[in-house]
C-alpha positions in Angstrom: 0.0 0.0 0.0 1.6 3.3 -1.2 1.9 6.3 1.0 0.8 9.7 -0.5 3.6 12.3 -0.6 3.5 14.9 2.1 3.1 18.6 1.4 6.8 19.2 2.3 8.0 16.6 -0.2 5.9 18.2 -3.0 7.3 21.6 -2.1 10.9 20.2 -2.3 10.3 18.6 -5.7 8.9 21.8 -7.0 11.9 23.8 -5.8 14.3 21.3 -7.4 12.5 21.5 -10.7 12.6 25.3 -10.6 16.3 25.2 -9.8 17.0 22.8 -12.6 15.0 25.0 -15.0 16.9 28.1 -14.0 20.3 26.3 -14.3 19.4 25.1 -17.8 18.5 28.6 -18.8 21.6 30.0 -17.1 23.8 27.4 -18.9 22.3 28.3 -22.2 22.8 32.0 -21.6 26.3 31.4 -20.4 27.2 29.4 -23.5 25.8 32.1 -25.7 27.7 34.8 -23.9 30.9 32.6 -24.1 30.5 32.2 -27.8 30.0 35.9 -28.3 33.0 36.7 -26.1 35.2 34.2 -28.0 34.2 35.8 -31.3 34.9 39.2 -29.9 38.4 38.1 -28.7 39.3 36.5 -32.0 38.2 39.7 -33.8 40.2 41.9 -31.4 43.3 39.7 -31.9 43.0 40.1 -35.6 42.5 43.8 -35.4 45.5 44.2 -33.1 47.7 42.2 -35.4 46.5 44.3 -38.4 47.4 47.5 -36.5 50.8 46.1 -35.5 51.7 45.1 -39.1 50.7 48.7 -40.3 53.0 50.2 -37.6 55.9 47.9 -38.3 59.3 49.6 -38.7 62.0 48.2 -40.9 64.0 46.4 -38.2 64.9 42.8 -38.0 63.0 42.3 -34.7 59.9 44.1 -35.9 58.1 41.0 -37.1 58.4 39.4 -33.7 56.5 42.3 -32.2 53.3 40.9 -33.9 53.8 37.6 -32.2 54.4 39.3 -28.8 51.2 41.2 -29.1 49.2 38.1 -29.9 50.8 36.3 -26.9 49.9 39.1 -24.5 46.3 39.2 -25.7 46.0 35.4 -25.5 47.5 35.2 -22.0 45.3 38.0 -20.8 42.2 36.3 -22.2 43.1 32.9 -20.7 43.6 34.5 -17.3 40.3 36.3 -17.5 38.5 33.1 -18.3 40.0 31.0 -15.6 36.7 29.2 -15.0 35.2 25.8 -15.4 35.0 26.1 -19.3 38.4 27.8 -19.7 39.8 24.9 -21.7 37.2 25.5 -24.5 37.9 29.2 -24.5 41.7 28.7 -24.6 41.4 26.3 -27.6 39.3 28.8 -29.5 41.6 31.7 -28.8 44.7 29.5 -29.5 43.4 28.3 -32.8 42.5 31.8 -34.0 45.7 33.3 -32.9 47.9 30.5 -34.4 46.1 30.8 -37.7 46.5 34.6 -37.8 50.1 34.7 -36.6 51.1 31.8 -38.9 49.7 33.7 -41.8 51.5 36.9 -40.9 54.9 35.2 -40.2 54.9 32.6 -42.9 58.2 33.5 -44.7 57.7 30.7 -47.2 55.1 32.8 -49.0 56.3 35.6 -51.3 53.4 37.8 -50.3 54.0 37.4 -46.6 54.1 40.8 -45.0 56.8 39.7 -42.5 59.0 38.3 -45.4 59.0 41.6 -47.2 59.7 43.5 -43.9 62.5 41.2 -42.9 64.1 41.2 -46.4 63.9 45.0 -46.6 65.5 45.3 -43.2 68.2 42.8 -44.2 69.1 44.7 -47.3 69.2 48.0 -45.5 71.6 46.5 -43.0 74.0 45.3 -45.7 73.7 48.6 -47.6 74.8 50.4 -44.4 77.7 48.0 -44.0 78.8 48.6 -47.6 78.5 52.4 -47.2 80.6 52.1 -44.1 83.2 50.0 -45.9 83.3 52.5 -48.7 84.0 55.3 -46.2 86.8 53.4 -44.4 90.0 54.1 -46.3 92.3 52.4 -43.9 94.4 49.5 -45.1 92.9 47.1 -42.5 89.2 47.6 -43.4 87.3 44.3 -43.4 85.2 43.2 -46.5 81.5 42.9 -46.0 80.6 39.2 -46.0 77.2 37.8 -46.8 76.2 34.5 -45.2 74.4 31.9 -47.3 71.0 32.2 -45.6 71.0 36.0 -46.1 72.1 35.6 -49.7 69.2 33.2 -50.4 66.7 35.6 -48.8 68.0 38.6 -50.9 68.0 36.5 -54.0 64.4 35.6 -53.4 63.6 39.4 -53.4 65.4 39.8 -56.7 63.4 36.9 -58.2 60.1 38.3 -57.1 58.5 40.4 -59.9 56.4 42.2 -57.3 59.6 43.7 -55.8 59.9 47.5 -56.2 62.7 48.7 -58.5 64.5 50.4 -55.6 64.5 47.2 -53.5 65.5 45.2 -56.6 68.5 47.4 -57.2 69.6 47.3 -53.5 69.3 43.5 -53.5 71.4 43.2 -56.7 74.0 45.6 -55.2 74.4 43.6 -52.0 74.6 40.3 -53.9 77.3 41.6 -56.2 79.4 43.6 -53.8 79.3 41.6 -50.6 81.5 38.5 -50.4 79.4 35.4 -50.5 80.2 31.9 -49.1 79.2 28.6 -50.6 76.1 30.1 -52.2 78.2 32.5 -54.3 78.4 30.4 -57.4 74.6 29.8 -57.4 74.0 33.5 -56.8 76.0 34.6 -59.8 74.5 31.9 -62.0 71.1 33.3 -61.0 72.2 36.9 -61.9 73.4 35.8 -65.3 70.0 34.2 -65.9 68.4 37.4 -64.8 70.5 39.3 -67.4 69.3 36.8 -70.0 65.8 37.0 -68.7 65.3 33.3 -69.0 64.2 30.4 -66.8 61.1 30.2 -64.6 62.5 32.7 -62.1 63.5 35.5 -64.5 61.5 35.3 -67.7 59.4 38.2 -66.4 62.5 40.4 -66.8 62.0 40.4 -70.6 59.6 43.3 -70.0 62.0 45.0 -67.6 65.1 46.0 -69.6 66.1 48.7 -67.0 66.5 46.0 -64.3 68.6 43.8 -66.6 70.7 46.8 -67.5 71.3 47.5 -63.8 72.5 43.9 -63.1 74.9 44.1 -66.1 76.3 47.4 -64.9 76.9 46.1 -61.4 78.6 43.0 -62.8 80.8 45.0 -65.2 83.9 44.6 -63.0 83.6 40.8 -63.1 84.8 38.8 -66.1 82.2 36.1 -66.6 82.2 34.3 -69.9 78.5 33.6 -69.8 77.9 37.3 -69.5 80.0 38.1 -72.5 77.8 35.7 -74.5 74.6 37.2 -73.0 75.8 40.7 -73.8 76.5 39.8 -77.4 73.0 38.4 -77.7 71.6 41.6 -76.2 73.5 43.7 -78.8 72.1 41.6 -81.6 68.5 41.5 -80.5 67.5 44.1 -77.9 66.2 47.6 -78.9 66.3 49.2 -75.4 69.1 51.9 -75.4 69.9 51.6 -71.8 70.3 47.8 -71.9 72.2 48.1 -75.2 74.7 50.5 -73.7 75.3 48.2 -70.7 75.9 45.2 -72.9 78.3 47.2 -75.2 80.2 48.4 -72.2 80.5 44.9 -70.7 81.8 43.6 -74.1 84.2 46.5 -74.1 85.5 45.5 -70.7 85.7 41.7 -71.1 85.1 40.8 -74.8 87.7 39.6 -77.2 88.3 40.0 -81.0 85.5 37.5 -81.6 83.1 40.1 -80.1 84.0 42.6 -82.8 81.7 41.1 -85.4 78.5 41.7 -83.4 79.6 45.2 -82.6 80.4 46.1 -86.3 77.0 44.7 -87.4 75.2 46.8 -84.8 77.1 49.9 -85.8 75.8 49.5 -89.4 72.2 48.9 -88.5 71.5 51.4 -85.7 70.5 55.0 -86.3 71.5 56.1 -82.8 74.8 58.1 -82.7 74.9 57.4 -79.0 75.0 53.7 -79.5 77.4 54.1 -82.4 79.8 56.1 -80.2 79.6 53.3 -77.5 80.4 50.7 -80.2 83.4 52.7 -81.5 84.9 52.8 -78.0 84.3 49.1 -77.5 85.9 48.3 -80.9 89.0 50.4 -79.9 89.3 48.1 -76.9 88.6 44.6 -78.4 89.8 45.1 -82.0 91.6 48.3 -82.9 92.1 47.1 -86.4 88.3 46.8 -87.0 87.4 48.1 -90.5 84.5 50.0 -89.0 86.8 51.8 -86.6 89.5 52.5 -89.2 86.9 53.9 -91.6 85.6 56.3 -88.9 89.2 57.4 -88.0 89.9 58.1 -91.7 86.7 60.1 -92.1 87.5 62.1 -89.0 90.9 62.9 -90.2 89.4 64.1 -93.5 86.9 66.2 -91.6 84.0 64.1 -92.8 83.1 62.2 -89.6 79.8 62.8 -87.9 80.3 65.5 -85.2 78.1 63.4 -82.9 81.0 60.9 -82.7 83.6 63.5 -81.6 83.3 62.4 -78.0 84.1 58.8 -78.9 87.0 59.9 -81.1 88.5 61.9 -78.2 88.7 58.8 -76.2 90.0 56.6 -79.0 92.9 58.9 -79.9 
């Protein structure tokens, strides 16, 4: 025979049901707030990272400032949420921060902001060292050396067609003038390919004759057989005056009698007196007995030479 529940037991049951209902509502409300707060924190982390990247200065340690800011925000958030569900909050924040920081600091990608910042800072550092070395006239001045890792990083800048011309020129200057280690041979092979504008890394330079001209000018003190061949091909095929002058000058410095044929052919086909003058100077160096050069000298002595070539003649005689 069952016993009917007393009034006090009914009251207790009702109280428990009310408490459970309120707890359920409270938990749902808390979960919703937690989700909103997590979203707000992730958004604030991204905004802070964006602001830091915009304020980055060109120093080697600048990129790590971004990571430091992210860590501070994450640690602060984790401390604030030191509650029962902090594990879930931490994971959400950690995931968002890792993704954002990884994107910002991924130096494997050519469009990574940190890669551009670090490369720019690296080149600035070496340009300052080169300037200091130039200013040091003492007998015991040390040459500027370029380690292999830095050489590869700067070479990546030169390869990137998104690189601004100023940065491109500084990168080439550092690669040519600083003493390189084991990577030196590969660096110079790459620069020769850049002058030729061939290969996957440098075919875009076909549309950038001024950059090819700059590389050739910077390398003019170095006798590289492949560059003599590349310069002769440029003289034959390229119309850009700046690139032509650089190629003619390189042949003048390092070419031999076999280079005279391409110079003589260009002299006869070009209408530019500036290019013709450069060719005459080169011929005087590589083949003084060139018929083209001897004909010019004879005309000059007879007073029949083009006055535009007077500057060239003054150097020749």
